[in-house]
C-alpha positions as CSV (number, residue, x, y, z in Angstrom):
1,M,76.5,-203.5,-43.4
2,R,74.0,-206.0,-44.6
3,Y,73.3,-206.7,-48.2
4,L,70.1,-207.9,-49.4
5,V,69.2,-209.3,-52.9
6,M,66.1,-209.7,-54.8
7,L,64.8,-213.4,-54.6
8,P,62.6,-214.8,-57.2
9,A,58.8,-214.6,-56.0
10,L,58.3,-218.4,-56.0
11,S,61.4,-218.6,-53.6
12,L,59.6,-216.1,-51.1
13,L,56.5,-218.3,-51.2
14,A,58.2,-221.1,-50.4
15,L,60.0,-219.6,-47.5
16,A,56.6,-218.4,-46.1
17,S,54.6,-220.4,-43.7
18,P,51.3,-221.9,-45.3
19,A,49.3,-219.2,-43.3
20,Q,51.5,-216.2,-44.1
21,A,51.4,-217.0,-47.8
22,Q,47.3,-217.2,-47.6
23,S,47.0,-213.8,-45.5
24,G,49.7,-211.9,-47.2
25,P,52.6,-209.8,-45.9
26,T,52.4,-208.8,-42.1
27,G,53.1,-204.9,-41.8
28,F,51.7,-201.7,-42.9
29,Q,51.9,-198.7,-45.2
30,S,51.9,-195.1,-44.7
31,P,48.4,-193.4,-46.0
32,S,50.6,-191.9,-48.5
33,K,52.0,-195.0,-49.6
34,N,55.5,-193.7,-49.7
35,I,56.4,-195.8,-46.7
36,A,56.1,-199.4,-46.4
37,C,57.1,-201.7,-43.4
38,Q,57.1,-205.5,-43.1
39,Y,57.8,-207.8,-40.2
40,F,59.7,-211.1,-40.6
41,D,60.4,-214.0,-38.2
42,Y,63.8,-215.5,-39.1
43,D,64.4,-218.7,-37.1
44,R,62.7,-216.7,-34.1
45,Q,64.8,-213.7,-34.3
46,N,62.0,-211.0,-35.4
47,A,63.1,-207.9,-37.9
48,L,61.3,-205.2,-39.3
49,R,62.3,-203.5,-42.4
50,C,60.8,-200.3,-43.7
51,D,61.2,-198.6,-47.2
52,I,60.6,-195.4,-48.4
53,M,60.0,-194.9,-52.2
54,E,60.5,-191.0,-52.3
55,A,62.8,-188.9,-50.5
56,T,64.1,-185.3,-51.3
57,V,67.6,-186.0,-49.4
58,T,69.6,-189.4,-50.1
59,A,72.6,-190.7,-48.0
60,R,75.9,-190.9,-49.7
61,R,76.2,-194.6,-51.0
62,P,79.2,-196.4,-49.5
63,R,81.9,-197.7,-51.7
64,D,81.1,-201.4,-51.1
65,C,77.5,-201.2,-52.0
66,D,76.9,-202.1,-55.7
67,L,72.9,-202.2,-55.2
68,E,70.4,-199.6,-54.1
69,W,71.2,-197.6,-50.9
70,G,69.5,-194.9,-48.7
71,K,65.7,-195.9,-48.7
72,A,65.8,-199.0,-46.9
73,F,66.1,-199.6,-43.1
74,E,66.0,-202.7,-40.9
75,M,66.3,-203.7,-37.3
76,R,65.9,-206.7,-35.1
77,A,63.9,-206.7,-32.0
78,K,66.9,-205.5,-29.9
79,G,70.1,-203.8,-31.0
80,S,70.6,-201.0,-33.5
81,A,68.8,-200.1,-36.6
82,E,70.7,-199.8,-40.0
83,R,70.3,-198.6,-43.6
84,L,70.7,-201.2,-45.8
85,C,72.3,-201.9,-49.2
86,Y,69.5,-203.3,-51.2
87,G,68.2,-204.9,-54.5
88,D,64.7,-205.4,-53.6
89,T,61.7,-203.8,-51.8
90,V,59.1,-204.5,-49.2
91,T,56.5,-202.5,-50.8
92,D,53.3,-204.4,-51.3
93,P,50.1,-202.9,-52.2
94,R,48.3,-205.6,-50.0
95,L,49.8,-204.1,-47.0
96,P,47.1,-202.4,-44.7
97,V,47.2,-198.5,-44.0
98,L,48.3,-197.2,-40.9
99,A,46.3,-194.1,-40.4
100,Y,48.1,-190.9,-39.3
101,G,48.1,-191.0,-35.2
102,E,47.9,-194.8,-35.1
103,V,50.4,-197.0,-33.6
104,W,51.3,-200.5,-34.9
105,Q,53.0,-203.2,-32.7
106,R,54.5,-206.7,-33.4
107,G,57.1,-208.9,-32.1
108,G,58.8,-206.2,-29.9
109,F,58.6,-203.5,-32.7
110,T,56.5,-200.2,-32.2
111,C,55.8,-197.8,-35.1
112,K,53.7,-194.7,-35.4
113,S,52.2,-193.1,-38.2
114,E,52.0,-189.3,-38.3
115,Q,51.7,-186.8,-41.2
116,T,55.3,-186.3,-40.8
117,G,56.2,-189.5,-41.3
118,V,56.7,-193.0,-39.6
119,T,58.9,-193.8,-36.5
120,C,59.8,-197.1,-35.7
121,F,61.7,-198.5,-32.4
122,N,62.6,-202.0,-30.7
123,A,62.7,-203.2,-27.2
124,D,65.9,-201.0,-26.7
125,R,64.4,-198.1,-28.0
126,R,66.7,-197.9,-31.2
127,G,65.1,-197.4,-34.6
128,F,64.2,-194.9,-37.2
129,S,62.3,-191.9,-38.3
130,L,61.4,-192.0,-42.0
131,S,60.0,-189.0,-44.1
132,R,60.4,-187.4,-47.1
133,A,62.5,-184.8,-45.9
134,K,64.6,-186.7,-43.3
135,Q,65.7,-190.4,-42.7
136,E,67.3,-190.8,-39.3
137,V,68.6,-193.9,-37.5
138,F,68.8,-193.6,-34.0
């Protein structure tokens, strides 16, 4: 399990490339704005993280997670996806809306927005489906 902690905003800006800092985050949000996804390039290792703000079900928090649990998901361009123990969010009002029925692709990731939720997968066809009623890693 991976842990993420909140970084001060200035630290995040320092990590972003000048072009990225000027243009805002890379990713999308659902039309309901309940799901937000951001794409990151960590030293040429692409990652996609999606957070769901409101869910009617939550996963049981593992004993070794002292932060938030159950509403943040991440994957690399290859390999499995995972639910995160987290202390931050990728929600950002500057993210463009991915309309229902549309597909977003970048860096080996594909996501589809539907009225029933958002499904994302990587080159290995591993990923997650997120909706208010269900969050599934596959």
